[in-house]
C-alpha positions as CSV (number, residue, x, y, z in Angstrom):
1,M,-78.6,50.3,59.6
2,T,-77.4,53.8,60.6
3,Q,-75.8,55.4,63.6
4,P,-75.8,59.2,64.1
5,H,-72.6,59.3,66.2
6,P,-69.8,57.3,64.5
7,P,-66.2,56.9,65.4
8,R,-64.2,59.9,64.2
9,G,-63.5,59.5,60.5
10,C,-61.2,61.5,58.3
11,L,-60.2,62.3,54.8
12,A,-59.5,59.4,52.4
13,R,-57.1,59.0,49.6
14,S,-60.0,58.8,47.1
15,R,-61.4,60.4,44.1
16,L,-63.9,63.2,44.8
17,C,-66.0,63.9,41.8
18,A,-69.3,65.5,40.7
19,L,-72.4,63.7,39.9
20,P,-73.3,63.6,36.2
21,G,-74.2,67.0,34.8
22,S,-72.2,69.0,37.3
23,R,-68.7,70.3,37.2
24,G,-66.0,67.7,37.4
25,L,-63.6,67.9,40.3
26,T,-60.4,66.1,41.3
27,L,-58.6,67.0,44.4
28,S,-54.8,66.3,44.8
29,L,-53.5,64.6,47.9
30,A,-51.8,67.8,48.9
31,L,-55.1,69.7,48.8
32,L,-56.8,66.9,50.7
33,I,-54.3,67.1,53.5
34,Q,-54.8,70.9,53.7
35,I,-58.6,70.4,54.0
36,T,-58.2,68.2,57.1
37,S,-57.4,71.3,59.1
38,L,-60.6,73.0,58.1
39,P,-64.2,72.5,59.3
40,A,-66.0,69.8,57.4
41,A,-67.5,71.5,54.4
42,G,-68.1,68.5,52.1
43,L,-68.3,64.8,51.9
44,K,-65.2,62.9,53.3
45,L,-64.3,59.3,53.9
46,A,-62.1,58.1,56.8
47,S,-58.4,57.7,55.9
48,C,-58.4,54.0,56.4
49,F,-60.5,53.5,53.3
50,G,-58.9,53.5,49.8
51,D,-58.7,52.0,46.4
52,H,-57.4,48.4,46.4
53,M,-58.4,47.8,50.1
54,V,-59.8,44.6,51.7
55,L,-62.9,44.7,53.9
56,Q,-63.4,42.0,56.4
57,R,-65.8,39.3,55.0
58,D,-68.8,37.8,56.7
59,R,-69.2,40.6,59.3
60,P,-71.1,43.9,59.4
61,I,-69.1,46.5,57.5
62,C,-68.7,49.8,59.3
63,I,-68.1,52.8,57.0
64,W,-67.7,56.4,58.3
65,G,-66.5,59.8,57.5
66,E,-67.4,63.5,57.6
67,G,-69.9,65.8,55.9
68,E,-72.0,68.9,56.1
69,T,-74.1,68.9,59.3
70,Y,-77.5,67.3,59.0
71,T,-77.1,66.4,55.3
72,S,-77.9,62.8,54.1
73,V,-75.1,60.4,53.0
74,K,-75.9,57.4,50.9
75,V,-73.5,54.5,50.7
76,R,-73.5,51.6,48.3
77,F,-71.1,48.6,48.3
78,A,-71.5,45.1,46.6
79,S,-75.3,45.4,46.3
80,R,-75.6,46.7,49.9
81,E,-77.0,50.1,50.5
82,A,-77.5,52.3,53.6
83,A,-78.0,55.9,54.4
84,A,-77.1,58.2,57.4
85,T,-77.5,61.7,58.5
86,V,-74.4,63.8,59.4
87,G,-74.5,64.5,63.1
88,P,-74.0,67.9,64.7
89,D,-70.3,67.1,65.1
90,G,-69.9,66.7,61.4
91,H,-69.5,62.9,61.4
92,W,-71.5,60.1,59.9
93,Q,-71.5,56.3,59.9
94,V,-73.3,53.4,58.3
95,V,-73.1,49.7,58.9
96,L,-73.7,47.5,55.9
97,K,-74.8,43.9,56.0
98,P,-72.0,41.3,55.8
99,V,-70.5,40.4,52.4
100,S,-68.9,37.0,51.7
101,R,-65.5,36.4,50.1
102,G,-65.3,38.1,46.7
103,G,-64.7,41.2,44.6
104,P,-63.5,43.4,43.2
105,Y,-66.2,45.8,44.1
106,N,-66.8,49.5,44.0
107,L,-67.7,51.7,47.1
108,T,-69.7,54.8,46.3
109,L,-70.9,57.6,48.5
110,S,-73.1,60.5,47.7
111,S,-74.4,63.5,49.5
112,G,-76.2,66.1,47.4
113,A,-74.0,66.9,44.4
114,R,-70.9,65.3,46.0
115,R,-69.7,61.8,45.2
116,I,-66.8,59.6,46.3
117,A,-65.9,56.5,44.5
118,L,-63.4,53.8,45.5
119,N,-62.5,51.0,43.2
120,D,-61.0,47.5,43.2
121,I,-62.1,46.5,46.8
122,L,-62.0,42.9,47.9
123,C,-63.8,41.2,50.7
124,G,-61.6,38.7,52.6
125,D,-59.6,38.5,55.8
126,V,-57.9,41.6,57.3
127,W,-54.8,41.2,59.6
128,L,-53.3,44.0,61.6
129,C,-49.5,43.6,61.9
130,S,-48.1,45.6,64.7
131,G,-45.2,45.9,67.1
132,Q,-41.7,47.3,66.7
133,S,-38.7,47.0,64.4
134,N,-38.8,43.2,63.7
135,M,-42.4,43.6,62.6
136,Q,-41.5,46.8,60.7
137,M,-38.5,45.1,59.0
138,P,-39.2,45.0,55.2
139,V,-38.8,42.0,52.9
140,K,-35.9,43.7,51.1
141,E,-33.8,43.5,54.3
142,C,-34.3,39.7,54.7
143,L,-32.1,37.0,53.3
144,P,-32.0,37.0,49.5
145,A,-33.1,33.4,49.4
146,E,-36.3,34.3,51.3
147,Q,-37.0,37.2,48.9
148,E,-36.5,35.0,45.9
149,A,-38.7,32.3,47.3
150,T,-41.7,34.6,47.9
151,L,-41.7,37.8,45.8
152,A,-44.4,37.5,43.2
153,E,-47.6,39.0,41.8
154,R,-50.3,38.2,44.4
155,P,-53.5,40.0,43.2
156,Q,-55.6,38.7,46.1
157,V,-53.2,40.2,48.7
158,R,-53.4,43.9,49.5
159,L,-50.8,45.8,51.5
160,C,-51.8,48.7,53.8
161,T,-49.2,50.9,55.5
162,V,-50.0,53.3,58.3
163,A,-47.4,56.1,58.4
164,K,-45.1,56.0,61.4
165,N,-46.0,58.8,63.8
166,G,-46.7,59.7,67.4
167,S,-49.2,62.1,68.9
168,A,-50.0,63.4,72.3
169,T,-53.7,63.6,71.3
170,H,-56.2,61.2,69.8
171,Q,-56.1,61.4,66.0
172,S,-59.0,60.5,63.7
173,S,-56.8,60.5,60.5
174,A,-53.4,59.3,59.4
175,D,-51.4,58.8,56.2
176,I,-52.7,55.4,55.2
177,T,-52.0,53.7,51.9
178,W,-53.4,50.6,50.3
179,R,-51.6,48.9,47.4
180,T,-51.9,45.7,45.4
181,C,-49.2,43.1,46.1
182,T,-46.5,43.1,43.5
183,P,-42.8,42.2,43.9
184,E,-42.0,45.9,44.1
185,S,-44.7,46.8,46.8
186,A,-43.9,43.7,48.8
187,R,-40.2,44.5,49.0
188,D,-41.0,47.5,51.2
189,F,-43.6,45.8,53.3
190,S,-43.4,44.0,56.7
191,A,-41.6,40.8,56.0
192,V,-43.3,38.9,58.9
193,G,-46.7,40.0,57.6
194,Y,-46.0,39.3,54.0
195,F,-44.4,35.9,54.6
196,F,-47.4,35.0,56.8
197,A,-49.8,35.8,54.0
198,C,-47.7,33.7,51.5
199,E,-47.9,30.7,53.8
200,L,-51.7,31.1,54.3
201,L,-52.2,31.1,50.5
202,K,-50.5,27.6,50.3
203,D,-53.5,26.2,52.1
204,R,-56.0,25.0,49.5
205,K,-58.9,26.1,51.7
206,L,-57.6,29.6,52.0
207,A,-55.9,30.1,48.6
208,R,-58.9,32.0,47.1
209,V,-59.6,34.1,50.2
210,P,-58.3,37.7,49.7
211,I,-55.9,38.9,52.4
212,G,-55.5,42.4,53.6
213,L,-52.4,43.2,55.7
214,I,-52.3,46.4,57.7
215,D,-48.8,47.3,58.8
216,S,-49.0,49.6,61.8
217,S,-45.5,49.1,63.4
218,F,-42.8,51.4,64.6
219,G,-39.2,50.4,65.5
220,G,-37.9,50.9,69.0
221,T,-41.3,51.2,70.6
222,T,-42.6,50.0,74.0
223,C,-45.9,48.2,74.6
224,E,-47.2,51.2,76.5
225,G,-46.8,53.3,73.5
226,W,-49.6,51.4,71.8
227,I,-52.1,51.7,74.7
228,P,-54.8,54.4,74.9
229,P,-54.0,57.2,77.4
230,A,-57.0,56.6,79.6
231,A,-56.1,53.0,80.1
232,L,-52.6,53.9,81.2
233,A,-54.0,55.6,84.3
234,A,-54.0,52.1,86.0
235,F,-50.2,52.2,85.9
236,S,-47.8,54.2,88.0
237,T,-45.4,56.5,86.3
238,N,-42.5,54.2,87.3
239,E,-44.1,51.4,85.3
240,L,-44.3,53.4,82.1
241,H,-41.4,54.1,79.8
242,D,-40.8,56.1,76.7
243,S,-40.0,54.5,73.3
244,M,-37.0,55.4,71.3
245,F,-36.9,58.9,69.8
246,G,-38.6,60.2,73.0
247,I,-42.0,58.9,71.9
248,K,-44.3,59.0,75.0
249,P,-46.7,56.3,76.2
250,A,-50.0,56.3,74.3
251,A,-48.5,58.4,71.4
252,L,-48.4,55.5,69.0
253,Y,-51.9,54.4,69.8
254,N,-53.1,58.0,69.2
255,A,-51.4,58.3,65.8
256,M,-51.4,54.8,64.4
257,I,-54.2,52.7,65.9
258,A,-57.0,55.3,66.7
259,P,-57.3,56.3,63.0
260,L,-58.2,52.8,62.1
261,G,-61.5,53.3,63.9
262,Q,-63.8,50.2,63.8
263,T,-62.0,48.6,60.9
264,G,-63.1,45.0,60.7
265,L,-60.2,42.6,61.5
266,R,-59.7,38.8,61.4
267,G,-56.9,39.1,63.9
268,V,-53.7,40.8,65.1
269,L,-50.1,39.7,64.6
270,W,-48.0,41.2,67.4
271,Y,-44.2,41.1,67.3
272,Q,-42.9,43.3,70.2
273,G,-41.1,43.1,73.5
274,E,-37.5,44.0,72.8
275,S,-38.1,47.5,74.2
276,N,-39.8,46.2,77.3
277,S,-37.2,43.6,78.1
278,A,-35.6,45.7,80.9
279,H,-39.0,45.6,82.7
280,P,-40.4,42.1,82.2
281,D,-42.5,42.2,85.4
282,T,-44.9,44.8,84.0
283,Y,-45.3,43.3,80.5
284,P,-48.2,40.9,81.2
285,R,-50.3,43.7,82.6
286,L,-49.4,46.0,79.7
287,F,-50.2,43.5,77.0
288,S,-53.4,42.5,78.7
289,T,-54.5,46.1,78.8
290,L,-53.5,46.6,75.1
291,A,-55.5,43.6,74.0
292,A,-58.6,44.7,76.0
293,E,-58.5,48.2,74.6
294,W,-57.9,47.2,71.0
295,R,-60.9,44.8,71.3
296,K,-63.0,47.6,72.5
297,Q,-62.0,49.9,69.6
298,F,-62.4,47.2,66.9
299,D,-65.7,46.1,68.5
300,D,-64.7,42.5,68.8
301,P,-64.3,41.1,72.3
302,Q,-62.8,37.9,71.0
303,L,-60.3,39.5,68.5
304,P,-57.5,37.0,68.4
305,F,-53.9,38.0,69.1
306,F,-50.9,36.0,67.8
307,V,-47.8,36.9,69.7
308,V,-44.3,36.2,68.4
309,Q,-42.1,35.2,71.3
310,L,-38.6,36.8,70.9
311,P,-35.9,34.7,69.2
312,E,-32.3,34.4,70.2
313,Y,-30.3,37.5,71.0
314,V,-26.9,37.4,72.6
315,K,-26.5,40.8,74.1
316,L,-27.9,42.5,77.3
317,W,-30.7,44.9,76.6
318,E,-30.7,47.7,79.2
319,G,-29.2,45.2,81.7
320,Y,-31.4,42.2,81.0
321,Y,-31.1,39.1,78.8
322,W,-34.1,37.9,76.9
323,P,-35.2,34.7,78.8
324,W,-37.1,37.0,81.2
325,I,-39.1,38.9,78.6
326,R,-39.9,35.6,76.8
327,E,-41.4,34.4,80.1
328,A,-43.3,37.6,80.4
329,Q,-44.7,37.2,76.9
330,A,-45.8,33.7,77.8
331,Q,-47.5,34.9,81.0
332,A,-49.2,37.7,79.0
333,V,-50.6,35.3,76.5
334,A,-51.8,32.9,79.2
335,A,-53.7,35.7,80.8
336,V,-55.5,36.9,77.6
337,P,-58.2,34.6,76.2
338,H,-58.2,34.1,72.4
339,S,-54.4,34.8,72.1
340,A,-51.6,32.4,71.2
341,L,-47.8,32.4,71.6
342,V,-45.6,31.6,68.5
343,P,-42.0,30.9,69.6
344,A,-39.3,32.2,67.3
345,I,-36.5,30.2,69.0
346,G,-34.4,28.4,66.5
347,T,-34.8,30.9,63.6
348,T,-31.5,32.8,63.9
349,D,-28.0,32.6,65.4
350,G,-28.7,35.3,68.0
351,F,-26.0,37.8,66.9
352,N,-28.3,40.3,65.2
353,L,-31.0,42.4,66.9
354,H,-32.8,42.4,63.6
355,P,-32.5,38.9,62.2
356,K,-32.7,38.6,58.4
357,E,-34.5,35.2,58.8
358,K,-38.2,36.0,58.9
359,L,-39.7,33.4,56.6
360,E,-39.9,30.7,59.3
361,I,-41.6,33.1,61.7
362,G,-44.2,33.8,59.0
363,R,-44.7,30.1,58.5
364,R,-45.1,29.4,62.3
365,L,-47.6,32.3,62.6
366,A,-49.6,30.9,59.6
367,L,-49.7,27.4,61.2
368,R,-51.0,28.8,64.5
369,V,-53.6,30.9,62.7
370,R,-54.8,28.0,60.5
371,H,-55.3,26.0,63.7
372,D,-56.8,28.6,66.0
373,A,-58.6,31.0,63.7
374,Y,-59.7,28.7,60.9
375,G,-60.2,25.5,62.9
376,E,-57.9,23.3,60.9
377,R,-56.8,20.0,62.5
378,I,-53.1,20.5,62.0
379,V,-50.0,20.5,64.1
380,A,-49.6,24.2,64.8
381,G,-47.0,24.4,67.6
382,G,-44.2,22.6,69.3
383,P,-44.3,20.6,72.5
384,V,-45.9,22.4,75.5
385,F,-44.6,21.9,79.0
386,R,-47.1,19.9,81.1
387,D,-45.4,18.8,84.4
388,A,-42.1,17.8,86.0
389,R,-41.6,14.9,88.4
390,I,-38.5,14.2,90.5
391,E,-37.3,10.6,90.0
392,G,-34.3,10.1,92.2
393,S,-31.3,11.8,90.5
394,A,-33.4,12.8,87.5
395,I,-36.4,14.9,86.6
396,R,-39.0,13.6,84.2
397,V,-40.5,16.4,82.2
398,G,-43.9,15.8,80.5
399,F,-45.1,17.6,77.4
400,D,-48.4,17.9,75.5
401,T,-47.4,17.1,71.9
402,G,-50.7,17.2,70.1
403,G,-50.1,13.6,69.1
404,D,-47.1,14.4,67.1
405,G,-44.5,13.0,69.5
406,L,-41.1,14.4,70.7
407,A,-37.9,14.7,68.6
408,S,-34.5,16.3,68.9
409,H,-32.3,17.6,66.1
410,S,-29.2,17.0,68.2
411,P,-27.4,13.6,67.6
412,T,-26.2,13.5,71.2
413,G,-29.6,13.6,73.0
414,V,-31.8,16.5,73.9
415,Q,-29.9,19.7,74.5
416,G,-31.1,22.9,76.3
417,F,-32.1,21.6,79.7
418,A,-30.5,22.7,83.0
419,L,-31.0,21.3,86.5
420,A,-30.6,22.9,90.0
421,G,-30.6,21.4,93.4
422,S,-31.6,23.1,96.7
423,D,-28.9,25.7,96.2
424,G,-30.6,27.1,93.1
425,E,-27.3,26.8,91.0
426,Y,-28.1,25.6,87.5
427,H,-25.9,23.2,85.5
428,F,-26.5,22.1,81.9
429,A,-28.0,18.6,81.7
430,Q,-28.6,15.9,79.2
431,G,-32.1,14.8,78.2
432,R,-33.4,11.5,76.9
433,I,-36.8,11.2,75.1
434,D,-39.2,8.6,76.6
435,H,-42.5,8.7,74.7
436,D,-44.0,12.1,75.6
437,T,-41.5,12.9,78.3
438,V,-37.9,13.8,78.6
439,V,-35.7,12.3,81.4
440,V,-33.2,15.0,82.4
441,Q,-30.0,14.2,84.4
442,C,-26.8,15.9,85.3
443,D,-23.8,14.4,87.3
444,A,-23.2,17.8,89.0
445,V,-26.7,17.8,90.4
446,P,-27.3,14.4,92.1
447,A,-30.5,15.7,93.9
448,P,-32.3,18.0,91.4
449,R,-35.2,20.1,92.5
450,T,-36.0,22.4,89.6
451,V,-35.5,22.3,85.8
452,R,-35.2,24.9,83.1
453,Y,-35.3,24.6,79.3
454,A,-33.9,27.1,76.7
455,W,-33.3,29.5,79.5
456,T,-30.4,31.5,78.1
457,A,-30.2,34.4,75.7
458,V,-29.0,32.1,72.9
459,P,-30.1,28.6,74.0
460,N,-28.6,25.5,72.5
461,A,-32.0,23.9,72.6
462,S,-32.9,20.9,70.4
463,L,-36.3,19.7,71.6
464,S,-39.2,19.8,69.0
465,N,-42.0,17.7,67.8
466,K,-41.7,15.4,64.8
467,S,-43.0,18.3,62.7
468,G,-39.9,20.3,63.6
469,L,-41.7,22.9,65.7
470,P,-39.7,23.9,68.8
471,A,-40.6,23.6,72.4
472,A,-40.9,27.0,74.1
473,P,-38.6,28.1,77.0
474,F,-39.9,27.3,80.5
475,R,-38.8,26.9,84.1
476,T,-40.2,25.4,87.3
477,D,-38.4,27.7,89.8
478,Q,-39.5,31.1,91.1
479,L,-36.0,32.6,91.4
480,P,-35.6,36.3,90.7
481,C,-34.0,37.6,87.4
482,A,-30.3,36.9,87.1
483,N,-28.3,38.3,84.3
484,L,-24.9,36.6,84.4
485,E,-24.3,34.4,81.5
486,V,-21.4,33.0,79.5
487,Q,-22.2,34.1,76.0
488,K,-21.2,32.9,72.6
489,E,-19.5,35.2,70.1
490,P,-19.5,35.0,66.4
491,V,-16.5,33.5,64.7
492,S,-13.7,36.1,64.4
493,R,-10.5,36.5,62.5
494,R,-6.9,37.6,63.4
495,I,-4.3,38.6,60.8
496,T,-0.6,38.7,61.8
497,A,2.0,40.2,59.5
498,S,5.6,41.3,60.1
499,T,4.7,44.9,60.8
500,Y,1.1,44.7,62.2
501,E,-1.7,42.6,63.8
502,L,-5.3,43.1,62.9
503,S,-8.5,41.6,64.5
504,I,-12.0,41.4,63.1
505,N,-15.0,40.4,65.2
506,G,-17.9,38.2,64.1
507,D,-19.9,41.3,62.9
508,G,-17.2,42.2,60.4
509,A,-15.9,45.1,62.5
510,I,-12.1,45.8,62.8
511,T,-11.6,45.8,66.6
512,S,-7.8,46.0,66.9
513,L,-4.8,47.3,64.8
514,V,-1.5,47.0,66.5
515,V,1.7,48.3,65.0
516,S,5.1,47.8,66.8
517,G,3.2,47.0,70.1
518,A,1.0,50.2,69.9
519,Q,-2.8,50.0,69.6
520,F,-4.2,52.4,66.9
521,I,-7.9,51.6,67.3
522,S,-10.2,52.6,70.1
523,N,-11.8,49.8,72.1
524,Q,-14.9,51.9,73.1
525,P,-18.2,50.1,72.8
526,G,-20.5,50.6,69.8
527,M,-19.7,53.1,67.1
528,A,-17.2,54.8,69.5
529,G,-14.7,52.0,68.9
530,G,-13.3,50.0,66.0
531,S,-14.6,50.3,62.5
532,S,-18.3,50.9,61.9
533,I,-20.9,51.8,59.3
534,P,-23.7,53.7,61.1
535,S,-27.3,52.9,60.2
536,F,-30.7,53.7,61.5
537,W,-30.6,50.8,64.0
538,G,-27.0,51.2,65.0
539,P,-23.8,49.9,63.4
540,R,-24.3,47.5,60.4
541,A,-23.4,43.9,61.0
542,L,-21.2,42.6,58.2
543,A,-21.5,39.2,59.6
544,N,-21.2,37.2,56.3
545,I,-17.4,36.7,56.6
546,R,-15.7,34.7,53.9
547,D,-12.0,33.7,53.5
548,L,-11.3,34.4,49.9
549,G,-7.7,33.4,50.0
550,P,-4.6,33.2,52.2
551,R,-4.4,37.0,52.3
552,E,-8.0,38.2,51.5
553,I,-11.2,38.4,53.6
554,S,-14.6,39.9,52.8
555,C,-17.2,40.9,55.4
556,S,-20.7,41.6,54.0
557,D,-24.4,42.1,54.5
558,D,-27.0,42.3,51.7
559,E,-25.9,45.8,50.6
560,V,-22.3,46.5,51.8
561,T,-19.0,44.6,51.6
562,L,-15.8,45.4,53.4
563,G,-13.0,43.6,51.4
564,L,-9.5,43.4,53.0
565,Q,-6.3,42.4,51.2
566,F,-3.2,42.0,53.3
567,Q,0.5,42.4,52.5
568,E,3.5,42.2,54.8
569,T,3.8,46.0,55.3
570,G,0.3,47.2,54.6
571,M,-3.3,46.6,53.6
572,E,-6.0,47.6,51.1
573,W,-9.5,48.0,52.4
574,G,-12.4,48.3,49.9
575,I,-15.8,49.4,50.8
576,T,-18.5,48.5,48.2
577,N,-21.9,50.0,48.7
578,R,-24.6,48.2,46.6
579,G,-27.4,50.2,48.2
580,K,-29.0,53.3,46.8
581,D,-28.2,55.5,49.9
582,A,-24.8,56.9,50.9
583,I,-22.9,55.3,53.8
584,R,-20.1,56.4,56.1
585,F,-17.2,54.1,57.0
586,Q,-15.8,55.1,60.3
587,L,-12.6,54.1,62.1
588,A,-12.3,55.2,65.8
589,V,-8.8,56.1,66.7
590,A,-7.3,55.1,70.1
591,P,-6.5,57.8,72.7
592,G,-2.9,59.0,72.5
593,V,-2.6,58.6,68.7
594,N,-1.6,61.8,66.9
595,V,-3.4,62.3,63.7
596,S,-2.2,64.6,60.9
597,D,-4.5,67.0,59.1
598,P,-5.9,65.4,55.9
599,T,-4.5,66.6,52.6
600,P,-6.6,67.0,49.4
601,R,-5.6,63.5,48.4
602,G,-6.8,62.0,51.6
603,G,-3.4,61.3,53.1
604,L,-3.0,60.9,56.8
605,I,-0.2,60.0,59.2
606,L,-1.1,58.4,62.5
607,R,1.7,58.2,65.1
608,Q,1.9,56.6,68.6
609,G,5.4,56.6,70.0
610,K,7.7,55.2,67.3
611,A,4.9,53.4,65.6
612,M,3.3,54.9,62.5
613,L,0.4,54.3,60.0
614,A,0.0,56.0,56.7
615,I,-3.5,56.0,55.3
616,Q,-4.8,57.2,51.9
617,G,-8.6,57.5,51.2
618,V,-9.9,59.3,54.3
619,D,-12.3,62.2,53.7
620,S,-12.4,63.8,57.1
621,V,-11.4,63.5,60.8
622,T,-14.2,64.2,63.3
623,E,-13.8,65.0,67.0
624,T,-16.2,63.1,69.4
625,A,-16.5,62.9,73.1
626,T,-14.5,59.6,73.1
627,G,-11.8,60.7,70.6
628,R,-11.1,61.1,66.9
629,T,-12.8,59.2,64.1
630,L,-11.6,58.8,60.5
631,V,-14.5,59.0,58.0
632,T,-14.8,57.8,54.4
633,E,-18.0,58.6,52.5
634,V,-19.3,56.0,50.1
635,A,-22.1,57.1,47.7
636,G,-24.8,54.7,46.7
637,A,-23.9,52.1,44.1
638,S,-20.2,52.9,44.3
639,A,-17.0,51.8,46.0
640,R,-14.0,53.4,47.8
641,Q,-10.5,52.2,48.6
642,L,-8.3,52.8,51.7
643,A,-4.5,52.1,51.4
644,I,-2.8,51.5,54.7
645,T,1.0,51.2,55.3
646,A,2.2,50.1,58.7
647,G,5.6,50.9,60.2
648,A,6.3,53.7,57.7
649,Y,8.7,56.0,59.5
650,R,9.1,58.5,56.7
651,T,6.4,61.1,56.5
652,P,4.9,61.3,53.0
653,S,5.4,64.6,51.2
654,D,1.6,65.2,51.1
655,A,1.1,64.9,54.9
656,A,0.6,68.0,57.0
657,P,2.2,68.6,60.5
658,A,0.6,66.4,63.1
659,R,-2.0,67.7,65.6
660,Q,-0.9,67.8,69.2
């Protein structure tokens, strides 16, 4: 089967070699990239094809590329053959008959004396993993226990990465790489995607089915960034917003989805919404548009989408808490046939925008996919809200449980419900399980009218089915968004000595250092205040806080540890960097504090009134719009020490005169 006008293909990472008897030729990747800017002069394969790839089983296989105008191109794969003629635009396409599960196979193309050969290709199920940073987050940034439980040689799993990019115009090619799954390659791959595949392989029916995972994700991106430009014409300019880094709407689609052409897919895993949480009202339309446009491109009107509903997160995001975007995600899925919602509630404590717990999300996605896409008769999700009936001073809430029954992991009844009367003011309420319903009551609301469940940024919600899968958030009112909440904070520490007081928040940041009643640390938000270690996504959260002794604390993540030892008149701070890249430890100084010029030995004197700090180990002092910041550089796989003395009224001999 041939078609003269294929989707725009592009150059592949493949071997281009001569037929027997002609001069051998191997082109390097650099040369291939250069050729993409020239008119098509020879045989080329689209960039989404490569060694070690997976092609979608049991469906017609579309293969396309470029060539010399009006020349013939012959394609052979797994005993299937087809030929096409290059059209006047320099493009060609063939569609091969379906191939069932199996491999490895070779894919060969020839046109005159030109030949392209790809090796080690499997036929199985291909999943597109897309969204923003929590889909992008690699396995190596997850909990060590999750890494240890999953990293292994998995020859039937192939990992494909689409280079992160944006473009104002439609692109037919991208930097796309296929790799076999090894512990090393999996460490750098999307954790949600990889853990999903690991869970699928636990199913005996799917254990022998090759899996291809395509990671086309980009942190900090909005839904509209992934929609074709023509489809965005249905939205007003006020409804569209840029992604981080100034990436415009449609730019991600142009650069990271369009080059995939008509790649055969089994489905889409979508983990996105954080960057749309400030505009939840437009999200259902945006997602519906995205799903419709992707289904057109991939030539599959029933392409299934599996949407991760956002987990707990304690902070406001551009003025909004996350219950509202979670609701918008649920509305979006309800409006799009062949899509499913996978709640992530209950997977994290809510204090990290990029939770390190991703294994459970992968497991829940796999359960839903096994049920919806593979037709397995399993419990794939938690209880689903059905109805709510007022019964005097209580509301009876009914759920569809799929026959698995209701359960609560709280020993004091069902937590997470709230009731409101005619005034619309909600109060937390207690729930009692009665078969497939929960009876909800609250003494403060004797005449309830509406009910909410898990409707806070970090809900204390305990309702699940007997398989442990959580109920999704819901509400029965139509009240507008309200963003006033009493929020939890991580456990913090305070250290009091005879000469100073020091406070550490639940993210392991030093937020206060008081000497003789004078505050030496700025209380500005973010990296403009307290101590911080900047990273790509903002300040690192050293939230693993351990009390090592009466005078010793450590604050860590998976790569960095801030160790603090306390004495009556001073402290020693140790910054250990186990990562390969250098980091900067910063300490923002409060306004009104005089800072001396650093000496070659890193000595500084900080003064405020009669109070004084002497600090050794600082590399530089930077000036910012909010004040001065002390900086200590820590190379990869190394450690640095800071020695701090409080209430030292004598100026050390190595200190320079103070700045005014």
